[in-house]
MIVOGU-645837 format. One record per atom (N, C-alpha, C): atom name; residue in three letters; x, y, z; residue number from 1. Coordinates in steps of 0.001 Angstrom, whole numbers, plus 500000, padded with zeros to 6 digits. Example, Ala and Ser with C-alpha at 12.3 -4.5 7.8 and 13.67 -1.06 7.14 Angstrom:
residues 2
FIMAR site code   east  north     up pos
FIMAR    N  ALA 513190 494310 507800   1
FIMAR   CA  ALA 512300 495500 507800   1
FIMAR    C  ALA 513200 496700 507800   1
FIMAR    N  SER 512850 497750 507080   2
FIMAR   CA  SER 513670 498940 507140   2
FIMAR    C  SER 512900 500030 507870   2
end
This chain:
residues 102
FIMAR site code   east  north     up pos
FIMAR    N  UNK 497759 235199 864322   1
FIMAR   CA  UNK 497782 234304 863192   1
FIMAR    C  UNK 499007 233388 863214   1
FIMAR    N  UNK 500176 233908 863571   2
FIMAR   CA  UNK 501402 233116 863561   2
FIMAR    C  UNK 501851 232732 864964   2
FIMAR    N  UNK 500940 232710 865913   3
FIMAR   CA  UNK 501300 232435 867304   3
FIMAR    C  UNK 501777 230999 867492   3
FIMAR    N  UNK 501309 230075 866682   4
FIMAR   CA  UNK 501680 228671 866815   4
FIMAR    C  UNK 503146 228424 866485   4
FIMAR    N  UNK 503787 229360 865791   5
FIMAR   CA  UNK 505165 229176 865340   5
FIMAR    C  UNK 506134 229792 866345   5
FIMAR    N  UNK 507260 229140 866560   6
FIMAR   CA  UNK 508305 229685 867434   6
FIMAR    C  UNK 509138 230653 866610   6
FIMAR    N  UNK 508709 231909 866545   7
FIMAR   CA  UNK 509369 232895 865687   7
FIMAR    C  UNK 510602 233452 866372   7
FIMAR    N  UNK 511739 232930 865993   8
FIMAR   CA  UNK 513012 233487 866430   8
FIMAR    C  UNK 513613 234203 865226   8
FIMAR    N  UNK 514657 234943 865449   9
FIMAR   CA  UNK 515297 235658 864347   9
FIMAR    C  UNK 515775 234713 863236   9
FIMAR    N  UNK 516448 233598 863560  10
FIMAR   CA  UNK 516867 232704 862477  10
FIMAR    C  UNK 515696 232123 861679  10
FIMAR    N  UNK 514601 231808 862358  11
FIMAR   CA  UNK 513424 231275 861653  11
FIMAR    C  UNK 512854 232329 860716  11
FIMAR    N  UNK 512740 233556 861189  12
FIMAR   CA  UNK 512221 234636 860357  12
FIMAR    C  UNK 513138 234890 859154  12
FIMAR    N  UNK 514440 234900 859381  13
FIMAR   CA  UNK 515392 235108 858287  13
FIMAR    C  UNK 515281 233979 857265  13
FIMAR    N  UNK 515128 232735 857741  14
FIMAR   CA  UNK 514992 231586 856853  14
FIMAR    C  UNK 513773 231749 855947  14
FIMAR    N  UNK 512622 232107 856514  15
FIMAR   CA  UNK 511410 232258 855712  15
FIMAR    C  UNK 511466 233484 854797  15
FIMAR    N  UNK 512115 234543 855238  16
FIMAR   CA  UNK 512296 235719 854373  16
FIMAR    C  UNK 513171 235354 853178  16
FIMAR    N  UNK 514229 234572 853425  17
FIMAR   CA  UNK 515093 234129 852316  17
FIMAR    C  UNK 514320 233277 851324  17
FIMAR    N  UNK 513456 232411 851819  18
FIMAR   CA  UNK 512641 231582 850922  18
FIMAR    C  UNK 511736 232469 850077  18
FIMAR    N  UNK 511078 233440 850697  19
FIMAR   CA  UNK 510195 234345 849945  19
FIMAR    C  UNK 510977 235128 848895  19
FIMAR    N  UNK 512149 235629 849259  20
FIMAR   CA  UNK 512968 236372 848302  20
FIMAR    C  UNK 513447 235482 847157  20
FIMAR    N  UNK 513785 234227 847470  21
FIMAR   CA  UNK 514192 233299 846412  21
FIMAR    C  UNK 513051 233029 845445  21
FIMAR    N  UNK 511851 232858 845965  22
FIMAR   CA  UNK 510699 232611 845091  22
FIMAR    C  UNK 510418 233814 844193  22
FIMAR    N  UNK 510528 235011 844734  23
FIMAR   CA  UNK 510330 236220 843931  23
FIMAR    C  UNK 511421 236323 842862  23
FIMAR    N  UNK 512668 236107 843269  24
FIMAR   CA  UNK 513788 236193 842316  24
FIMAR    C  UNK 513664 235140 841226  24
FIMAR    N  UNK 513281 233929 841593  25
FIMAR   CA  UNK 513132 232870 840593  25
FIMAR    C  UNK 511993 233179 839621  25
FIMAR    N  UNK 510923 233795 840102  26
FIMAR   CA  UNK 509817 234172 839221  26
FIMAR    C  UNK 510273 235209 838205  26
FIMAR    N  UNK 510982 236221 838669  27
FIMAR   CA  UNK 511486 237263 837770  27
FIMAR    C  UNK 512480 236660 836781  27
FIMAR    N  UNK 513379 235802 837261  28
FIMAR   CA  UNK 514378 235164 836399  28
FIMAR    C  UNK 513702 234302 835335  28
FIMAR    N  UNK 512653 233576 835720  29
FIMAR   CA  UNK 511947 232721 834773  29
FIMAR    C  UNK 511231 233541 833705  29
FIMAR    N  UNK 510694 234692 834079  30
FIMAR   CA  UNK 510034 235572 833110  30
FIMAR    C  UNK 511057 236150 832139  30
FIMAR    N  UNK 512197 236577 832662  31
FIMAR   CA  UNK 513236 237181 831823  31
FIMAR    C  UNK 513946 236154 830940  31
FIMAR    N  UNK 514196 234979 831491  32
FIMAR   CA  UNK 514963 233960 830771  32
FIMAR    C  UNK 514366 232582 831061  32
FIMAR    N  UNK 513458 232115 830216  33
FIMAR   CA  UNK 512851 230798 830463  33
FIMAR    C  UNK 513902 229689 830561  33
FIMAR    N  UNK 513644 228753 831422  34
FIMAR   CA  UNK 514611 227701 831702  34
FIMAR    C  UNK 514481 226533 830727  34
FIMAR    N  UNK 515535 225737 830659  35
FIMAR   CA  UNK 515534 224507 829874  35
FIMAR    C  UNK 515940 223361 830795  35
FIMAR    N  UNK 515656 222154 830376  36
FIMAR   CA  UNK 516058 220993 831163  36
FIMAR    C  UNK 517575 220850 831144  36
FIMAR    N  UNK 518109 220418 832294  37
FIMAR   CA  UNK 519550 220250 832432  37
FIMAR    C  UNK 519808 219023 833291  37
FIMAR    N  UNK 520907 218367 833048  38
FIMAR   CA  UNK 521266 217178 833818  38
FIMAR    C  UNK 522499 217481 834657  38
FIMAR    N  UNK 522364 217324 835969  39
FIMAR   CA  UNK 523479 217501 836891  39
FIMAR    C  UNK 523690 216218 837670  39
FIMAR    N  UNK 524034 216335 838953  40
FIMAR   CA  UNK 524250 215132 839752  40
FIMAR    C  UNK 522936 214487 840190  40
FIMAR    N  UNK 521828 215223 840090  41
FIMAR   CA  UNK 520539 214629 840433  41
FIMAR    C  UNK 520186 213573 839378  41
FIMAR    N  UNK 519474 212514 839770  42
FIMAR   CA  UNK 519239 211405 838836  42
FIMAR    C  UNK 518123 211656 837820  42
FIMAR    N  UNK 517920 212906 837450  43
FIMAR   CA  UNK 516875 213236 836475  43
FIMAR    C  UNK 517197 214583 835850  43
FIMAR    N  UNK 516580 214868 834721  44
FIMAR   CA  UNK 516701 216183 834111  44
FIMAR    C  UNK 515840 217154 834926  44
FIMAR    N  UNK 516399 218329 835229  45
FIMAR   CA  UNK 515676 219289 836066  45
FIMAR    C  UNK 515728 220686 835467  45
FIMAR    N  UNK 514767 221495 835853  46
FIMAR   CA  UNK 514770 222917 835537  46
FIMAR    C  UNK 515228 223665 836783  46
FIMAR    N  UNK 515398 224978 836660  47
FIMAR   CA  UNK 515766 225780 837836  47
FIMAR    C  UNK 514742 225626 838948  47
FIMAR    N  UNK 513477 225649 838573  48
FIMAR   CA  UNK 512413 225519 839569  48
FIMAR    C  UNK 512442 224181 840282  48
FIMAR    N  UNK 512726 223118 839535  49
FIMAR   CA  UNK 512849 221794 840144  49
FIMAR    C  UNK 513979 221777 841166  49
FIMAR    N  UNK 515126 222329 840756  50
FIMAR   CA  UNK 516281 222345 841658  50
FIMAR    C  UNK 516018 223227 842878  50
FIMAR    N  UNK 515278 224330 842700  51
FIMAR   CA  UNK 514929 225172 843849  51
FIMAR    C  UNK 514049 224396 844810  51
FIMAR    N  UNK 513044 223705 844295  52
FIMAR   CA  UNK 512147 222937 845149  52
FIMAR    C  UNK 512909 221847 845902  52
FIMAR    N  UNK 513741 221091 845194  53
FIMAR   CA  UNK 514530 220039 845833  53
FIMAR    C  UNK 515490 220646 846855  53
FIMAR    N  UNK 516098 221774 846507  54
FIMAR   CA  UNK 517013 222447 847440  54
FIMAR    C  UNK 516316 222968 848677  54
FIMAR    N  UNK 515118 223515 848516  55
FIMAR   CA  UNK 514362 223996 849682  55
FIMAR    C  UNK 513965 222837 850590  55
FIMAR    N  UNK 513561 221725 850008  56
FIMAR   CA  UNK 513247 220546 850821  56
FIMAR    C  UNK 514488 220070 851579  56
FIMAR    N  UNK 515608 219995 850882  57
FIMAR   CA  UNK 516847 219557 851525  57
FIMAR    C  UNK 517257 220516 852644  57
FIMAR    N  UNK 517109 221822 852405  58
FIMAR   CA  UNK 517455 222817 853428  58
FIMAR    C  UNK 516553 222678 854648  58
FIMAR    N  UNK 515268 222467 854426  59
FIMAR   CA  UNK 514338 222305 855545  59
FIMAR    C  UNK 514671 221053 856345  59
FIMAR    N  UNK 514950 219940 855652  60
FIMAR   CA  UNK 515301 218706 856363  60
FIMAR    C  UNK 516613 218853 857124  60
FIMAR    N  UNK 517573 219544 856542  61
FIMAR   CA  UNK 518839 219765 857242  61
FIMAR    C  UNK 518609 220566 858524  61
FIMAR    N  UNK 517774 221600 858448  62
FIMAR   CA  UNK 517461 222387 859646  62
FIMAR    C  UNK 516754 221533 860696  62
FIMAR    N  UNK 515804 220710 860278  63
FIMAR   CA  UNK 515095 219846 861228  63
FIMAR    C  UNK 516039 218832 861876  63
FIMAR    N  UNK 516923 218270 861088  64
FIMAR   CA  UNK 517903 217321 861642  64
FIMAR    C  UNK 518794 218013 862662  64
FIMAR    N  UNK 519244 219224 862339  65
FIMAR   CA  UNK 520110 219967 863255  65
FIMAR    C  UNK 519391 220262 864568  65
FIMAR    N  UNK 518136 220700 864473  66
FIMAR   CA  UNK 517367 220979 865690  66
FIMAR    C  UNK 517193 219693 866500  66
FIMAR    N  UNK 516975 218584 865801  67
FIMAR   CA  UNK 516790 217316 866492  67
FIMAR    C  UNK 518027 216811 867201  67
FIMAR    N  UNK 519194 217069 866657  68
FIMAR   CA  UNK 520423 216543 867264  68
FIMAR    C  UNK 521216 217598 868031  68
FIMAR    N  UNK 520711 218823 868115  69
FIMAR   CA  UNK 521490 219881 868770  69
FIMAR    C  UNK 521738 219585 870249  69
FIMAR    N  UNK 520772 218968 870928  70
FIMAR   CA  UNK 520991 218601 872329  70
FIMAR    C  UNK 522082 217560 872469  70
FIMAR    N  UNK 522078 216592 871561  71
FIMAR   CA  UNK 523111 215570 871553  71
FIMAR    C  UNK 524477 216181 871246  71
FIMAR    N  UNK 524518 217132 870309  72
FIMAR   CA  UNK 525787 217797 869976  72
FIMAR    C  UNK 526333 218568 871175  72
FIMAR    N  UNK 525433 219250 871896  73
FIMAR   CA  UNK 525864 219997 873081  73
FIMAR    C  UNK 526457 219052 874117  73
FIMAR    N  UNK 525833 217920 874299  74
FIMAR   CA  UNK 526334 216940 875262  74
FIMAR    C  UNK 527644 216321 874770  74
FIMAR    N  UNK 527702 215967 873492  75
FIMAR   CA  UNK 528878 215313 872920  75
FIMAR    C  UNK 530118 216204 872995  75
FIMAR    N  UNK 529934 217515 872682  76
FIMAR   CA  UNK 531073 218433 872681  76
FIMAR    C  UNK 531244 219165 874011  76
FIMAR    N  UNK 530407 218864 874991  77
FIMAR   CA  UNK 530522 219481 876306  77
FIMAR    C  UNK 530195 220966 876310  77
FIMAR    N  UNK 529226 221379 875495  78
FIMAR   CA  UNK 528833 222787 875425  78
FIMAR    C  UNK 527852 223116 876544  78
FIMAR    N  UNK 527853 224371 876970  79
FIMAR   CA  UNK 526920 224808 878015  79
FIMAR    C  UNK 525496 224929 877478  79
FIMAR    N  UNK 525359 225233 876198  80
FIMAR   CA  UNK 524041 225391 875577  80
FIMAR    C  UNK 524058 224699 874219  80
FIMAR    N  UNK 522864 224559 873629  81
FIMAR   CA  UNK 522768 223972 872291  81
FIMAR    C  UNK 523510 224854 871287  81
FIMAR    N  UNK 524073 224263 870238  82
FIMAR   CA  UNK 524741 225056 869206  82
FIMAR    C  UNK 523762 226035 868551  82
FIMAR    N  UNK 524288 227117 868050  83
FIMAR   CA  UNK 523464 228149 867426  83
FIMAR    C  UNK 522776 227622 866177  83
FIMAR    N  UNK 521526 227989 866022  84
FIMAR   CA  UNK 520752 227590 864849  84
FIMAR    C  UNK 521300 228261 863587  84
FIMAR    N  UNK 522087 229321 863750  85
FIMAR   CA  UNK 522695 229983 862595  85
FIMAR    C  UNK 523633 229032 861847  85
FIMAR    N  UNK 524196 228064 862556  86
FIMAR   CA  UNK 525065 227078 861902  86
FIMAR    C  UNK 524271 226291 860868  86
FIMAR    N  UNK 523095 225824 861275  87
FIMAR   CA  UNK 522290 225048 860332  87
FIMAR    C  UNK 521718 225934 859236  87
FIMAR    N  UNK 521449 227195 859549  88
FIMAR   CA  UNK 520960 228115 858521  88
FIMAR    C  UNK 522005 228289 857431  88
FIMAR    N  UNK 523243 228550 857820  89
FIMAR   CA  UNK 524315 228721 856836  89
FIMAR    C  UNK 524571 227428 856062  89
FIMAR    N  UNK 524558 226299 856768  90
FIMAR   CA  UNK 524769 225015 856089  90
FIMAR    C  UNK 523641 224726 855108  90
FIMAR    N  UNK 522404 225029 855487  91
FIMAR   CA  UNK 521273 224752 854593  91
FIMAR    C  UNK 521285 225676 853378  91
FIMAR    N  UNK 521691 226922 853551  92
FIMAR   CA  UNK 521780 227828 852403  92
FIMAR    C  UNK 522919 227394 851464  92
FIMAR    N  UNK 524029 226906 852049  93
FIMAR   CA  UNK 525120 226390 851214  93
FIMAR    C  UNK 524665 225158 850442  93
FIMAR    N  UNK 523905 224279 851089  94
FIMAR   CA  UNK 523368 223101 850417  94
FIMAR    C  UNK 522424 223508 849290  94
FIMAR    N  UNK 521581 224493 849540  95
FIMAR   CA  UNK 520653 224977 848515  95
FIMAR    C  UNK 521405 225540 847310  95
FIMAR    N  UNK 522426 226337 847549  96
FIMAR   CA  UNK 523221 226902 846459  96
FIMAR    C  UNK 523913 225788 845673  96
FIMAR    N  UNK 524436 224780 846371  97
FIMAR   CA  UNK 525111 223669 845705  97
FIMAR    C  UNK 524140 222901 844805  97
FIMAR    N  UNK 522939 222641 845312  98
FIMAR   CA  UNK 521936 221938 844506  98
FIMAR    C  UNK 521520 222788 843312  98
FIMAR    N  UNK 521356 224090 843507  99
FIMAR   CA  UNK 520960 224955 842401  99
FIMAR    C  UNK 522047 225004 841315  99
FIMAR    N  UNK 523307 225022 841707 100
FIMAR   CA  UNK 524391 225159 840728 100
FIMAR    C  UNK 524772 223834 840065 100
FIMAR    N  UNK 524851 222778 840854 101
FIMAR   CA  UNK 525385 221511 840348 101
FIMAR    C  UNK 524326 220432 840130 101
FIMAR    N  UNK 523120 220623 840677 102
FIMAR   CA  UNK 522061 219598 840597 102
FIMAR    C  UNK 521514 219523 839242 102
end
């Protein structure tokens, strides 16, 4: 069923984190319904809105990193492409920032 996907450990961890976030957000929403809030995003958002925007941003950041990793290896004279864990940590930090300040 999942043969089409390049399942590496970082990819699996990324999708597991997304699933856990969705479960946690569902429980949080049931326990404490959200209200609209205004942060740095140009609109009023709820927690769910910020999670969705953060997940999109995290996915795009990972795709950009994968796209430029060969260039980064060449630019910095690395023997291999940089670890995908770098983009995973950066994307999770971006997601947390959007959730807290967005």
